C-alpha positions in Angstrom: -9.7 22.5 82.6 -9.5 19.7 80.0 -10.9 20.4 76.4 -13.6 22.2 77.8 -17.2 21.6 79.2 -19.5 19.3 77.4 -22.9 19.6 78.2 -25.0 16.4 77.7 -28.6 15.6 78.9 -32.6 15.3 77.7 -34.1 18.0 75.7 -35.1 20.9 77.6 -32.8 20.4 80.5 -31.0 23.9 79.6 -27.7 22.8 77.6 -28.4 25.9 75.1 -29.5 28.4 77.7 -26.9 27.6 80.3 -23.9 27.1 77.7 -23.5 30.5 76.3 -23.7 31.7 80.3 -20.9 29.4 81.4 -18.9 30.3 78.2 -19.1 33.7 79.1 -18.1 33.0 82.6 -15.2 30.9 81.4 -14.2 33.1 78.4 -14.9 30.3 76.0 -16.5 30.1 72.9 -20.1 28.6 72.7 -20.9 25.9 70.4 -24.5 24.4 70.0 -24.0 21.0 68.1 -27.6 21.1 66.9 -27.4 24.4 65.2 -24.0 23.5 63.5 -25.7 20.2 62.3 -28.7 22.4 60.9 -26.2 25.0 59.4 -23.9 22.7 57.8 -26.4 20.3 56.3 -28.8 23.0 55.2 -32.1 21.2 56.7 -33.4 21.0 60.0 -33.0 18.2 62.6 -36.4 17.3 62.0 -36.1 17.0 58.2 -32.6 14.9 58.9 -34.6 12.7 61.0 -37.2 11.9 58.8 -34.9 11.2 56.4 -33.1 8.8 59.1 -29.6 10.4 58.6 -29.5 12.4 61.7 -27.8 10.1 63.8 -24.7 9.5 61.4 -24.7 13.6 60.8 -24.9 14.0 64.2 -21.7 11.7 65.1 -19.7 13.1 62.3 -20.3 16.8 63.5 -19.7 15.8 67.1 -16.4 14.1 66.0 -14.9 17.3 64.7 -16.5 19.6 67.3 -15.0 17.6 70.1 -11.5 17.7 68.3 -11.9 21.6 67.9 -10.1 23.8 70.5 -11.8 23.9 73.8 -15.1 25.5 74.2 -18.4 25.1 75.9 -20.4 22.6 73.7 -24.2 21.6 74.0 -24.6 18.3 72.7 -27.8 17.1 71.4 -29.7 15.2 74.0 -29.0 11.8 71.9 -25.5 12.4 71.4 -24.7 9.7 74.0 -26.3 7.2 71.5 -23.2 7.2 69.4 -20.8 4.5 69.8 -17.8 6.8 69.6 -19.1 9.7 72.3 -17.6 8.2 75.2 -14.0 8.1 73.9 -14.3 11.5 72.0 -15.6 13.0 75.1 -12.9 11.5 77.3 -10.9 14.6 77.5 -13.9 16.8 78.2 -15.3 18.1 81.5 -18.9 16.2 81.0 -21.5 18.0 82.7 -25.1 16.3 82.7 -27.7 18.6 82.9 -31.2 17.2 84.0 -34.7 17.7 85.0 -37.6 15.8 86.1 -40.0 14.5 83.4 -42.7 17.1 84.8 -40.3 20.1 84.2 -38.9 18.8 80.9 -42.4 18.4 79.5 -43.7 21.9 80.7 -40.3 23.3 79.0 -41.2 21.5 75.6 -44.8 22.8 75.8 -43.4 26.4 76.3 -40.6 26.3 73.8 -42.1 28.7 70.6 -39.6 27.0 68.5 -41.0 23.5 68.9 -38.7 20.3 68.8 -39.3 17.2 66.6 -40.7 14.1 68.2 -38.0 11.5 68.7 -40.4 8.6 68.6 -43.5 9.8 66.7 -45.4 10.6 69.9 -45.8 14.3 71.3 -42.6 15.1 73.0 -44.3 15.4 76.4 -45.5 11.9 76.3 -41.9 10.2 75.2 -39.9 12.1 77.8 -39.9 9.3 80.3 -39.2 6.4 77.8 -36.3 8.4 76.6 -35.2 9.3 79.7 -35.0 5.7 81.0 -33.2 4.7 78.0 -30.6 7.3 77.9 -29.9 8.0 81.8 -27.6 5.2 82.4 -25.6 6.5 79.0 -25.2 10.0 80.7 -24.6 8.8 84.0 -21.8 6.6 82.3 -19.9 9.5 80.8 -20.7 12.6 83.4 -18.1 13.9 85.5 -21.0 16.2 87.3 -24.7 15.9 87.6 -26.6 19.2 87.6 -30.5 18.9 88.3 -32.0 22.1 87.1 -35.7 21.8 88.2 -35.4 24.7 90.6 -32.2 26.5 89.3 -32.4 29.4 87.2 -30.0 29.1 84.0 -27.7 31.7 86.0 -27.6 29.4 88.9 -27.0 26.3 86.8 -24.1 27.9 85.0 -22.6 29.1 88.4 -22.9 25.6 89.9 -21.0 24.7 87.0 -18.2 27.1 87.2 -17.7 26.4 90.5 -17.2 22.8 90.1 -14.9 23.6 87.1 -12.8 25.8 89.1 -12.2 23.4 91.9 -12.4 19.9 90.6 -9.3 18.2 89.3 -11.4 16.3 86.7 -10.0 12.9 87.5 -10.6 10.4 84.4 -12.9 8.2 86.4 -15.9 9.6 84.9 -18.0 9.2 88.1 -20.8 11.4 88.9 -20.2 13.6 91.9 
């Protein structure tokens, strides 16, 4: 495996749930970029977004996280918006976790912690627009695309593990 496994995808696709399971299967540490950003900044992502500094803080944190030793990393849903993301992720096995807008909306509505709006609208309303913008960016860097709609977190982790164990991880960044 390259530097580790980097999980990308929209909010509620399963990155923070599947990540620890996969890390356990691979005997690697798990790192959640959003949690690390909040801990380092001493403020919530919602506060950082309101202040207009979240993307800059996120880019710095991801640059550091992706240069650290191997791990399973859950990147924030908008990590692919960082201009340096593709280069920073080049040595990682990048897995795009995805789900239909309907499933993402259900998961967001049932999330007890809540998630900040990206556009000022209700998160369930903005999913389709955000997905249309980001899908080509996810596709450009992903080595594997896993749709989690009908998969449990354990099944998603097992699917990624199977791929990691047999995939030679060429550098063509095509979705398989």
